[in-house]
Structures are given as structure tokens and as C-alpha cells.
MARKE-239149 format. One record per residue (C-alpha): residue number from 0; residue in one letter; x, y, z. Coordinates in steps of 0.25 Angstrom, whole numbers, padded with zeros to 4 digits. Example, Ala and Ser with C-alpha at 12.3 -4.5 7.8 and 13.67 -1.06 7.14 Angstrom:
BEGIN
<pt pos="0" code="a" X="0049" Y="-0018" Z="0031"/>
<pt pos="1" code="s" X="0055" Y="-0004" Z="0029"/>
END
This chain:
BEGIN
<pt pos="0" code="x" X="0017" Y="-0037" Z="-0047"/>
<pt pos="1" code="x" X="0005" Y="-0030" Z="-0041"/>
<pt pos="2" code="x" X="0008" Y="-0016" Z="-0036"/>
<pt pos="3" code="x" X="0003" Y="-0013" Z="-0022"/>
<pt pos="4" code="x" X="-0002" Y="0000" Z="-0026"/>
<pt pos="5" code="x" X="0006" Y="0014" Z="-0027"/>
<pt pos="6" code="x" X="0018" Y="0014" Z="-0017"/>
<pt pos="7" code="x" X="0014" Y="0000" Z="-0013"/>
<pt pos="8" code="x" X="0003" Y="0004" Z="-0004"/>
<pt pos="9" code="x" X="-0004" Y="-0009" Z="-0004"/>
<pt pos="10" code="x" X="0009" Y="-0018" Z="-0002"/>
<pt pos="11" code="x" X="0006" Y="-0020" Z="0013"/>
<pt pos="12" code="x" X="-0008" Y="-0024" Z="0010"/>
<pt pos="13" code="x" X="-0004" Y="-0033" Z="-0001"/>
<pt pos="14" code="x" X="0005" Y="-0040" Z="0008"/>
<pt pos="15" code="x" X="-0004" Y="-0040" Z="0020"/>
<pt pos="16" code="x" X="-0016" Y="-0045" Z="0013"/>
<pt pos="17" code="x" X="-0009" Y="-0055" Z="0003"/>
<pt pos="18" code="x" X="-0014" Y="-0048" Z="-0009"/>
<pt pos="19" code="x" X="-0011" Y="-0040" Z="-0021"/>
<pt pos="20" code="x" X="-0021" Y="-0030" Z="-0026"/>
<pt pos="21" code="x" X="-0024" Y="-0020" Z="-0037"/>
<pt pos="22" code="x" X="-0033" Y="-0008" Z="-0039"/>
<pt pos="23" code="x" X="-0043" Y="-0005" Z="-0050"/>
<pt pos="24" code="x" X="-0054" Y="-0006" Z="-0040"/>
<pt pos="25" code="x" X="-0063" Y="0003" Z="-0048"/>
<pt pos="26" code="x" X="-0066" Y="-0008" Z="-0058"/>
<pt pos="27" code="x" X="-0072" Y="-0017" Z="-0047"/>
<pt pos="28" code="x" X="-0070" Y="-0032" Z="-0045"/>
<pt pos="29" code="x" X="-0062" Y="-0039" Z="-0055"/>
<pt pos="30" code="x" X="-0067" Y="-0053" Z="-0052"/>
<pt pos="31" code="x" X="-0076" Y="-0053" Z="-0065"/>
<pt pos="32" code="x" X="-0066" Y="-0046" Z="-0074"/>
<pt pos="33" code="x" X="-0059" Y="-0059" Z="-0078"/>
<pt pos="34" code="x" X="-0053" Y="-0053" Z="-0091"/>
<pt pos="35" code="x" X="-0044" Y="-0042" Z="-0095"/>
<pt pos="36" code="x" X="-0055" Y="-0036" Z="-0104"/>
<pt pos="37" code="x" X="-0065" Y="-0036" Z="-0093"/>
<pt pos="38" code="x" X="-0056" Y="-0028" Z="-0084"/>
<pt pos="39" code="x" X="-0052" Y="-0019" Z="-0095"/>
<pt pos="40" code="x" X="-0067" Y="-0016" Z="-0098"/>
<pt pos="41" code="x" X="-0069" Y="-0013" Z="-0083"/>
<pt pos="42" code="x" X="-0056" Y="-0004" Z="-0083"/>
<pt pos="43" code="x" X="-0061" Y="0004" Z="-0095"/>
<pt pos="44" code="x" X="-0074" Y="0006" Z="-0089"/>
<pt pos="45" code="x" X="-0069" Y="0011" Z="-0076"/>
<pt pos="46" code="x" X="-0058" Y="0020" Z="-0082"/>
<pt pos="47" code="x" X="-0062" Y="0024" Z="-0096"/>
<pt pos="48" code="x" X="-0051" Y="0035" Z="-0096"/>
<pt pos="49" code="x" X="-0040" Y="0025" Z="-0096"/>
<pt pos="50" code="x" X="-0032" Y="0023" Z="-0109"/>
<pt pos="51" code="x" X="-0034" Y="0009" Z="-0116"/>
<pt pos="52" code="x" X="-0020" Y="0006" Z="-0112"/>
<pt pos="53" code="x" X="-0021" Y="0009" Z="-0097"/>
<pt pos="54" code="x" X="-0035" Y="0002" Z="-0096"/>
<pt pos="55" code="x" X="-0028" Y="-0010" Z="-0102"/>
<pt pos="56" code="x" X="-0017" Y="-0010" Z="-0093"/>
<pt pos="57" code="x" X="-0026" Y="-0009" Z="-0081"/>
<pt pos="58" code="x" X="-0035" Y="-0020" Z="-0086"/>
<pt pos="59" code="x" X="-0022" Y="-0029" Z="-0088"/>
<pt pos="60" code="x" X="-0017" Y="-0027" Z="-0074"/>
<pt pos="61" code="x" X="-0031" Y="-0029" Z="-0068"/>
<pt pos="62" code="x" X="-0033" Y="-0042" Z="-0076"/>
<pt pos="63" code="x" X="-0019" Y="-0047" Z="-0072"/>
<pt pos="64" code="x" X="-0022" Y="-0045" Z="-0057"/>
<pt pos="65" code="x" X="-0036" Y="-0051" Z="-0059"/>
<pt pos="66" code="x" X="-0034" Y="-0063" Z="-0068"/>
<pt pos="67" code="x" X="-0020" Y="-0065" Z="-0072"/>
<pt pos="68" code="x" X="-0013" Y="-0066" Z="-0059"/>
<pt pos="69" code="x" X="-0014" Y="-0080" Z="-0054"/>
<pt pos="70" code="x" X="-0013" Y="-0087" Z="-0041"/>
<pt pos="71" code="x" X="0002" Y="-0091" Z="-0039"/>
<pt pos="72" code="x" X="0007" Y="-0079" Z="-0047"/>
<pt pos="73" code="x" X="0018" Y="-0071" Z="-0040"/>
<pt pos="74" code="x" X="0014" Y="-0057" Z="-0036"/>
<pt pos="75" code="x" X="0023" Y="-0045" Z="-0032"/>
<pt pos="76" code="x" X="0020" Y="-0032" Z="-0025"/>
<pt pos="77" code="x" X="0029" Y="-0020" Z="-0021"/>
<pt pos="78" code="x" X="0031" Y="-0011" Z="-0009"/>
<pt pos="79" code="x" X="0039" Y="0001" Z="-0015"/>
<pt pos="80" code="x" X="0041" Y="0007" Z="-0001"/>
<pt pos="81" code="x" X="0048" Y="-0005" Z="0004"/>
<pt pos="82" code="x" X="0053" Y="-0009" Z="-0010"/>
<pt pos="83" code="x" X="0048" Y="-0024" Z="-0008"/>
<pt pos="84" code="x" X="0041" Y="-0033" Z="-0017"/>
<pt pos="85" code="x" X="0030" Y="-0043" Z="-0011"/>
<pt pos="86" code="x" X="0030" Y="-0056" Z="-0018"/>
<pt pos="87" code="x" X="0018" Y="-0067" Z="-0017"/>
<pt pos="88" code="x" X="0009" Y="-0076" Z="-0025"/>
<pt pos="89" code="x" X="-0005" Y="-0073" Z="-0030"/>
<pt pos="90" code="x" X="-0014" Y="-0083" Z="-0022"/>
<pt pos="91" code="x" X="-0028" Y="-0078" Z="-0025"/>
<pt pos="92" code="x" X="-0037" Y="-0074" Z="-0037"/>
<pt pos="93" code="x" X="-0042" Y="-0060" Z="-0039"/>
<pt pos="94" code="x" X="-0051" Y="-0054" Z="-0028"/>
<pt pos="95" code="x" X="-0057" Y="-0040" Z="-0025"/>
<pt pos="96" code="x" X="-0054" Y="-0036" Z="-0010"/>
<pt pos="97" code="x" X="-0055" Y="-0021" Z="-0007"/>
<pt pos="98" code="x" X="-0052" Y="-0024" Z="0008"/>
<pt pos="99" code="x" X="-0037" Y="-0023" Z="0006"/>
<pt pos="100" code="x" X="-0037" Y="-0010" Z="-0002"/>
<pt pos="101" code="x" X="-0049" Y="-0004" Z="-0009"/>
<pt pos="102" code="x" X="-0042" Y="0002" Z="-0020"/>
<pt pos="103" code="x" X="-0035" Y="-0012" Z="-0023"/>
<pt pos="104" code="x" X="-0046" Y="-0022" Z="-0021"/>
<pt pos="105" code="x" X="-0042" Y="-0032" Z="-0032"/>
<pt pos="106" code="x" X="-0033" Y="-0042" Z="-0025"/>
<pt pos="107" code="x" X="-0026" Y="-0055" Z="-0027"/>
<pt pos="108" code="x" X="-0021" Y="-0063" Z="-0015"/>
<pt pos="109" code="x" X="-0006" Y="-0065" Z="-0013"/>
<pt pos="110" code="x" X="0003" Y="-0074" Z="-0005"/>
<pt pos="111" code="x" X="0015" Y="-0065" Z="-0002"/>
<pt pos="112" code="x" X="0028" Y="-0072" Z="-0001"/>
<pt pos="113" code="x" X="0038" Y="-0061" Z="0002"/>
<pt pos="114" code="x" X="0044" Y="-0047" Z="0000"/>
<pt pos="115" code="x" X="0056" Y="-0044" Z="-0009"/>
<pt pos="116" code="x" X="0065" Y="-0031" Z="-0008"/>
<pt pos="117" code="x" X="0066" Y="-0024" Z="-0022"/>
<pt pos="118" code="x" X="0081" Y="-0023" Z="-0019"/>
<pt pos="119" code="x" X="0083" Y="-0038" Z="-0021"/>
<pt pos="120" code="x" X="0077" Y="-0038" Z="-0035"/>
<pt pos="121" code="x" X="0085" Y="-0037" Z="-0048"/>
<pt pos="122" code="x" X="0085" Y="-0023" Z="-0055"/>
<pt pos="123" code="x" X="0077" Y="-0029" Z="-0066"/>
<pt pos="124" code="x" X="0066" Y="-0035" Z="-0057"/>
<pt pos="125" code="x" X="0065" Y="-0021" Z="-0050"/>
<pt pos="126" code="x" X="0064" Y="-0014" Z="-0063"/>
<pt pos="127" code="x" X="0052" Y="-0024" Z="-0067"/>
<pt pos="128" code="x" X="0045" Y="-0022" Z="-0054"/>
<pt pos="129" code="x" X="0045" Y="-0007" Z="-0056"/>
<pt pos="130" code="x" X="0034" Y="-0007" Z="-0066"/>
<pt pos="131" code="x" X="0022" Y="0002" Z="-0061"/>
<pt pos="132" code="x" X="0010" Y="-0007" Z="-0065"/>
<pt pos="133" code="x" X="0001" Y="-0011" Z="-0054"/>
<pt pos="134" code="x" X="0002" Y="-0026" Z="-0058"/>
<pt pos="135" code="x" X="0012" Y="-0032" Z="-0068"/>
<pt pos="136" code="x" X="0018" Y="-0045" Z="-0071"/>
<pt pos="137" code="x" X="0032" Y="-0048" Z="-0066"/>
<pt pos="138" code="x" X="0042" Y="-0056" Z="-0074"/>
<pt pos="139" code="x" X="0046" Y="-0070" Z="-0069"/>
<pt pos="140" code="x" X="0060" Y="-0064" Z="-0067"/>
<pt pos="141" code="x" X="0056" Y="-0053" Z="-0058"/>
<pt pos="142" code="x" X="0047" Y="-0063" Z="-0050"/>
<pt pos="143" code="x" X="0059" Y="-0072" Z="-0049"/>
<pt pos="144" code="x" X="0068" Y="-0061" Z="-0044"/>
<pt pos="145" code="x" X="0058" Y="-0057" Z="-0033"/>
<pt pos="146" code="x" X="0057" Y="-0071" Z="-0028"/>
<pt pos="147" code="x" X="0072" Y="-0072" Z="-0028"/>
<pt pos="148" code="x" X="0073" Y="-0060" Z="-0020"/>
<pt pos="149" code="x" X="0062" Y="-0064" Z="-0010"/>
<pt pos="150" code="x" X="0069" Y="-0077" Z="-0008"/>
<pt pos="151" code="x" X="0084" Y="-0073" Z="-0008"/>
<pt pos="152" code="x" X="0082" Y="-0059" Z="-0002"/>
<pt pos="153" code="x" X="0094" Y="-0056" Z="-0010"/>
<pt pos="154" code="x" X="0096" Y="-0045" Z="-0022"/>
<pt pos="155" code="x" X="0096" Y="-0050" Z="-0036"/>
<pt pos="156" code="x" X="0109" Y="-0055" Z="-0041"/>
<pt pos="157" code="x" X="0108" Y="-0049" Z="-0054"/>
<pt pos="158" code="x" X="0098" Y="-0042" Z="-0063"/>
<pt pos="159" code="x" X="0086" Y="-0051" Z="-0068"/>
<pt pos="160" code="x" X="0074" Y="-0048" Z="-0077"/>
<pt pos="161" code="x" X="0073" Y="-0038" Z="-0088"/>
<pt pos="162" code="x" X="0065" Y="-0025" Z="-0086"/>
<pt pos="163" code="x" X="0050" Y="-0026" Z="-0089"/>
<pt pos="164" code="x" X="0046" Y="-0015" Z="-0099"/>
<pt pos="165" code="x" X="0035" Y="-0006" Z="-0093"/>
<pt pos="166" code="x" X="0022" Y="-0004" Z="-0100"/>
<pt pos="167" code="x" X="0023" Y="0007" Z="-0111"/>
<pt pos="168" code="x" X="0013" Y="0017" Z="-0104"/>
<pt pos="169" code="x" X="0020" Y="0015" Z="-0091"/>
<pt pos="170" code="x" X="0035" Y="0017" Z="-0095"/>
<pt pos="171" code="x" X="0037" Y="0030" Z="-0087"/>
<pt pos="172" code="x" X="0030" Y="0026" Z="-0075"/>
<pt pos="173" code="x" X="0038" Y="0013" Z="-0075"/>
<pt pos="174" code="x" X="0051" Y="0020" Z="-0076"/>
<pt pos="175" code="x" X="0046" Y="0030" Z="-0065"/>
<pt pos="176" code="x" X="0043" Y="0018" Z="-0056"/>
<pt pos="177" code="x" X="0055" Y="0011" Z="-0059"/>
<pt pos="178" code="x" X="0064" Y="0023" Z="-0057"/>
<pt pos="179" code="x" X="0057" Y="0025" Z="-0043"/>
<pt pos="180" code="x" X="0060" Y="0010" Z="-0039"/>
<pt pos="181" code="x" X="0074" Y="0011" Z="-0044"/>
<pt pos="182" code="x" X="0076" Y="0024" Z="-0036"/>
<pt pos="183" code="x" X="0071" Y="0016" Z="-0024"/>
<pt pos="184" code="x" X="0081" Y="0005" Z="-0027"/>
<pt pos="185" code="x" X="0092" Y="0016" Z="-0027"/>
<pt pos="186" code="x" X="0088" Y="0022" Z="-0014"/>
<pt pos="187" code="x" X="0086" Y="0008" Z="-0008"/>
<pt pos="188" code="x" X="0101" Y="0005" Z="-0012"/>
<pt pos="189" code="x" X="0106" Y="0016" Z="-0003"/>
<pt pos="190" code="x" X="0113" Y="0013" Z="0010"/>
<pt pos="191" code="x" X="0107" Y="0019" Z="0023"/>
<pt pos="192" code="x" X="0116" Y="0031" Z="0023"/>
<pt pos="193" code="x" X="0113" Y="0035" Z="0009"/>
<pt pos="194" code="x" X="0099" Y="0033" Z="0011"/>
<pt pos="195" code="x" X="0099" Y="0043" Z="0023"/>
<pt pos="196" code="x" X="0107" Y="0053" Z="0015"/>
<pt pos="197" code="x" X="0096" Y="0051" Z="0004"/>
<pt pos="198" code="x" X="0085" Y="0055" Z="0013"/>
<pt pos="199" code="x" X="0092" Y="0066" Z="0019"/>
<pt pos="200" code="x" X="0095" Y="0072" Z="0005"/>
<pt pos="201" code="x" X="0080" Y="0070" Z="0001"/>
<pt pos="202" code="x" X="0077" Y="0079" Z="0013"/>
<pt pos="203" code="x" X="0087" Y="0089" Z="0009"/>
<pt pos="204" code="x" X="0081" Y="0089" Z="-0005"/>
<pt pos="205" code="x" X="0067" Y="0092" Z="0002"/>
<pt pos="206" code="x" X="0072" Y="0104" Z="0009"/>
<pt pos="207" code="x" X="0078" Y="0099" Z="0022"/>
<pt pos="208" code="x" X="0091" Y="0099" Z="0028"/>
<pt pos="209" code="x" X="0096" Y="0086" Z="0034"/>
<pt pos="210" code="x" X="0105" Y="0080" Z="0045"/>
<pt pos="211" code="x" X="0108" Y="0066" Z="0043"/>
<pt pos="212" code="x" X="0112" Y="0057" Z="0055"/>
<pt pos="213" code="x" X="0126" Y="0050" Z="0055"/>
<pt pos="214" code="x" X="0127" Y="0035" Z="0055"/>
<pt pos="215" code="x" X="0123" Y="0029" Z="0068"/>
<pt pos="216" code="x" X="0112" Y="0030" Z="0078"/>
<pt pos="217" code="x" X="0103" Y="0042" Z="0073"/>
<pt pos="218" code="x" X="0092" Y="0041" Z="0084"/>
<pt pos="219" code="x" X="0081" Y="0039" Z="0074"/>
<pt pos="220" code="x" X="0085" Y="0049" Z="0063"/>
<pt pos="221" code="x" X="0094" Y="0049" Z="0051"/>
<pt pos="222" code="x" X="0091" Y="0063" Z="0046"/>
<pt pos="223" code="x" X="0085" Y="0076" Z="0051"/>
<pt pos="224" code="x" X="0080" Y="0085" Z="0041"/>
<pt pos="225" code="x" X="0075" Y="0100" Z="0043"/>
<pt pos="226" code="x" X="0075" Y="0113" Z="0037"/>
<pt pos="227" code="x" X="0087" Y="0118" Z="0045"/>
<pt pos="228" code="x" X="0095" Y="0105" Z="0045"/>
<pt pos="229" code="x" X="0096" Y="0105" Z="0060"/>
<pt pos="230" code="x" X="0082" Y="0100" Z="0063"/>
<pt pos="231" code="x" X="0078" Y="0113" Z="0070"/>
<pt pos="232" code="x" X="0068" Y="0118" Z="0060"/>
<pt pos="233" code="x" X="0055" Y="0111" Z="0057"/>
<pt pos="234" code="x" X="0053" Y="0101" Z="0051"/>
<pt pos="235" code="x" X="0063" Y="0092" Z="0057"/>
<pt pos="236" code="x" X="0063" Y="0079" Z="0049"/>
<pt pos="237" code="x" X="0069" Y="0067" Z="0056"/>
<pt pos="238" code="x" X="0072" Y="0056" Z="0046"/>
<pt pos="239" code="x" X="0075" Y="0041" Z="0048"/>
<pt pos="240" code="x" X="0080" Y="0033" Z="0036"/>
<pt pos="241" code="x" X="0079" Y="0018" Z="0036"/>
<pt pos="242" code="x" X="0085" Y="0011" Z="0024"/>
<pt pos="243" code="x" X="0083" Y="-0004" Z="0025"/>
<pt pos="244" code="x" X="0073" Y="-0015" Z="0019"/>
<pt pos="245" code="x" X="0061" Y="-0017" Z="0027"/>
<pt pos="246" code="x" X="0050" Y="-0008" Z="0032"/>
<pt pos="247" code="x" X="0052" Y="0001" Z="0045"/>
<pt pos="248" code="x" X="0042" Y="-0002" Z="0056"/>
<pt pos="249" code="x" X="0035" Y="0005" Z="0066"/>
<pt pos="250" code="x" X="0046" Y="0004" Z="0077"/>
<pt pos="251" code="x" X="0056" Y="0011" Z="0068"/>
<pt pos="252" code="x" X="0046" Y="0023" Z="0066"/>
<pt pos="253" code="x" X="0044" Y="0023" Z="0081"/>
<pt pos="254" code="x" X="0059" Y="0024" Z="0084"/>
<pt pos="255" code="x" X="0060" Y="0035" Z="0073"/>
<pt pos="256" code="x" X="0049" Y="0043" Z="0080"/>
<pt pos="257" code="x" X="0055" Y="0041" Z="0094"/>
<pt pos="258" code="x" X="0065" Y="0051" Z="0093"/>
<pt pos="259" code="x" X="0058" Y="0062" Z="0086"/>
<pt pos="260" code="x" X="0054" Y="0076" Z="0091"/>
<pt pos="261" code="x" X="0040" Y="0081" Z="0090"/>
<pt pos="262" code="x" X="0042" Y="0090" Z="0078"/>
<pt pos="263" code="x" X="0051" Y="0080" Z="0070"/>
<pt pos="264" code="x" X="0046" Y="0075" Z="0057"/>
<pt pos="265" code="x" X="0050" Y="0061" Z="0054"/>
<pt pos="266" code="x" X="0054" Y="0054" Z="0041"/>
<pt pos="267" code="x" X="0057" Y="0039" Z="0041"/>
<pt pos="268" code="x" X="0063" Y="0034" Z="0028"/>
<pt pos="269" code="x" X="0063" Y="0019" Z="0026"/>
<pt pos="270" code="x" X="0067" Y="0012" Z="0013"/>
<pt pos="271" code="x" X="0061" Y="-0001" Z="0018"/>
<pt pos="272" code="x" X="0047" Y="0006" Z="0020"/>
<pt pos="273" code="x" X="0039" Y="0005" Z="0032"/>
<pt pos="274" code="x" X="0029" Y="-0004" Z="0039"/>
<pt pos="275" code="x" X="0014" Y="-0001" Z="0041"/>
<pt pos="276" code="x" X="0017" Y="0001" Z="0056"/>
<pt pos="277" code="x" X="0028" Y="0011" Z="0053"/>
<pt pos="278" code="x" X="0018" Y="0019" Z="0045"/>
<pt pos="279" code="x" X="0009" Y="0018" Z="0057"/>
<pt pos="280" code="x" X="0019" Y="0023" Z="0067"/>
<pt pos="281" code="x" X="0023" Y="0035" Z="0058"/>
<pt pos="282" code="x" X="0008" Y="0039" Z="0056"/>
<pt pos="283" code="x" X="0006" Y="0039" Z="0071"/>
<pt pos="284" code="x" X="0020" Y="0046" Z="0075"/>
<pt pos="285" code="x" X="0019" Y="0059" Z="0083"/>
<pt pos="286" code="x" X="0028" Y="0066" Z="0072"/>
<pt pos="287" code="x" X="0026" Y="0066" Z="0057"/>
<pt pos="288" code="x" X="0034" Y="0054" Z="0051"/>
<pt pos="289" code="x" X="0035" Y="0051" Z="0037"/>
<pt pos="290" code="x" X="0039" Y="0037" Z="0033"/>
<pt pos="291" code="x" X="0047" Y="0037" Z="0019"/>
<pt pos="292" code="x" X="0048" Y="0024" Z="0011"/>
<pt pos="293" code="x" X="0058" Y="0023" Z="0000"/>
<pt pos="294" code="x" X="0047" Y="0026" Z="-0010"/>
<pt pos="295" code="x" X="0045" Y="0040" Z="-0004"/>
<pt pos="296" code="x" X="0060" Y="0042" Z="-0002"/>
<pt pos="297" code="x" X="0062" Y="0039" Z="-0017"/>
<pt pos="298" code="x" X="0050" Y="0048" Z="-0021"/>
<pt pos="299" code="x" X="0055" Y="0060" Z="-0013"/>
<pt pos="300" code="x" X="0069" Y="0057" Z="-0018"/>
<pt pos="301" code="x" X="0064" Y="0058" Z="-0033"/>
<pt pos="302" code="x" X="0055" Y="0070" Z="-0030"/>
<pt pos="303" code="x" X="0067" Y="0078" Z="-0023"/>
<pt pos="304" code="x" X="0078" Y="0072" Z="-0031"/>
<pt pos="305" code="x" X="0082" Y="0085" Z="-0038"/>
<pt pos="306" code="x" X="0084" Y="0092" Z="-0025"/>
<pt pos="307" code="x" X="0093" Y="0082" Z="-0019"/>
<pt pos="308" code="x" X="0107" Y="0085" Z="-0016"/>
<pt pos="309" code="x" X="0118" Y="0079" Z="-0025"/>
<pt pos="310" code="x" X="0122" Y="0069" Z="-0014"/>
<pt pos="311" code="x" X="0108" Y="0064" Z="-0012"/>
<pt pos="312" code="x" X="0106" Y="0062" Z="-0027"/>
<pt pos="313" code="x" X="0119" Y="0054" Z="-0028"/>
<pt pos="314" code="x" X="0112" Y="0044" Z="-0018"/>
<pt pos="315" code="x" X="0101" Y="0041" Z="-0028"/>
<pt pos="316" code="x" X="0105" Y="0046" Z="-0042"/>
<pt pos="317" code="x" X="0092" Y="0049" Z="-0050"/>
<pt pos="318" code="x" X="0091" Y="0053" Z="-0065"/>
<pt pos="319" code="x" X="0080" Y="0062" Z="-0070"/>
<pt pos="320" code="x" X="0073" Y="0057" Z="-0083"/>
<pt pos="321" code="x" X="0063" Y="0063" Z="-0092"/>
<pt pos="322" code="x" X="0051" Y="0056" Z="-0098"/>
<pt pos="323" code="x" X="0042" Y="0062" Z="-0109"/>
<pt pos="324" code="x" X="0029" Y="0067" Z="-0103"/>
END
């Protein structure tokens, strides 16, 4: 697994250019750093403030990317917004190429084979794939489950591999990361009507009153939120909710914008994410429009959870835990 940076910001670049990439650009070209010890020396020189363990972990990941990963190895990356894994094979040795992304210039060429929805994987595979490290080794069972899902397009028939234990110094972050992913799993499992109610409940928790459209043609809006509940007082937020696999494109955003009033604010929620063209369409819209992916939806849900009404909490029950500071 090679993470496509925070929130999967490089996922599209990985897919478009046929690469995976990592950062640590400050230590320069890795071509002459053929051993883990040589990389560790460079890491310590660049970041003397790092603890011995942190420096060793960084050096280990860089060395794995630089020298341990081989041509023919299966490689996986993840788009948390669309909740899909991209699967391929390494086809090139280490290169430094800042043209793809200046902050992640260390690359390996990849032949991508296809995408897999997280919903098709076993619970154990999803748990293992929730590790927070930039780069980590997947078990053979997880790779087998990914390839099964890619070829069959069917959910796992039964649980598969045992959970991987996270690194000791990352226990809390691992649990936190997995909790977010499992919350997204719960949200993704809602039906469309419940998803609409969840978004409406979130807006109420944020101080708005809402009107939810009944089932049937809604003329491009599922929810209207405003301070007074009727849409007379500003801001009047018009909300469209799409709960399906696959990203929404530019045409969907244009259709949504077509019926808006000049002083409306638009919120378009899509659990399948958005295409590049959809983001472009929203940016050039003549009213403010925010595109909310499942990542942002869950982040807002967790942030406002204590203010949700009882009915909304029942849609996605969450339990608070305490961790030693």
C-alpha cells in the first residue's frame, strides 16, 4: 500500500501518470542511497529533532520504496473520498521526478489494472487497510481479497484475514483512522432516504432549520436549510444528496445549478465523490457551491455529533471513548 497523500490528494495523479510516489523530498535524490543505513544517516542529518524510533520508521519506509519494492509486485493506493482502491503492478525502478508533484518527487512506475470499492472487501481486509502509514506491506490474504473483488465485483462471502497489529507508537492514530473508515462504512450502508435525513439532521445540528423534499421529482433539491425554516431568511442553502457508487460529473452539477436563485447557496453531497470536471463546474458557478464528499460528511458528523437530535444519531450510532493523553 502506498498512500496518495492526505485525503488521497494525489490519487488522480497516480492514476493518470501511472505512478506511485512518496515525499521526504527534503533529503534529495535517493538514487545513491542503496542501503537503509545510508537513508537513515540522511534522515538524521535532515531532521535531527526526530526521535530514534521515528527516524528509523521513516528510513524503513523510504528504503522499502527505494529498494525493496520490485517490478511485478502488486501495489495498492486509496481514494478515501470515493472509497475505492486502485490496484496495479510495479513496472519500473526508483526514479526522482518532481514534475508530477514537487512535494512527492520519489516515484515508481505502475501499470494500473482496476479499481475496487471498499464495500466489496471483507471486514478483516478493510481493517488491515486502515493502517495510517504512508507505505506498508499487505498480507497475501488482503491482496487475494482485493483481486477477488476486482474480478467478481461481488462482496466478500465471509470474513477473511486476521487483523494486523498496528505499530506500538501509532496505536491511537491507527484506532482513530480505523474508526473514521468504519464510520464511513456505516454511512455508506444507509439507504438513500436515511442518507437524506442524515444530511438534514447534520444541518439542524449546525443551527439551521430544514425542509426535506418528499420522495419523487424534487426539481434539483432534496433539502432546503435556512435560519427560519422556510427559506425566507438568508442564508438559504439548497442541498442535493446523491448516494451511489461512482463520482458525480460536471453535467450533474450544471443541472443542480440550473434551478438556483441568485442568492441561494448550494451544497451537493455525493458519497461517490466528484470528478475533476465537477469541481471545475462548481468553482465557476455564479453562486457559492460546496461539493461534500463522504470524507467531509463524516468529519462534520463527528464534529457535530453531540448536537444531533436523537433520530439522526440512531442512523449512525457512535460511542465516545477516552484515551490517555
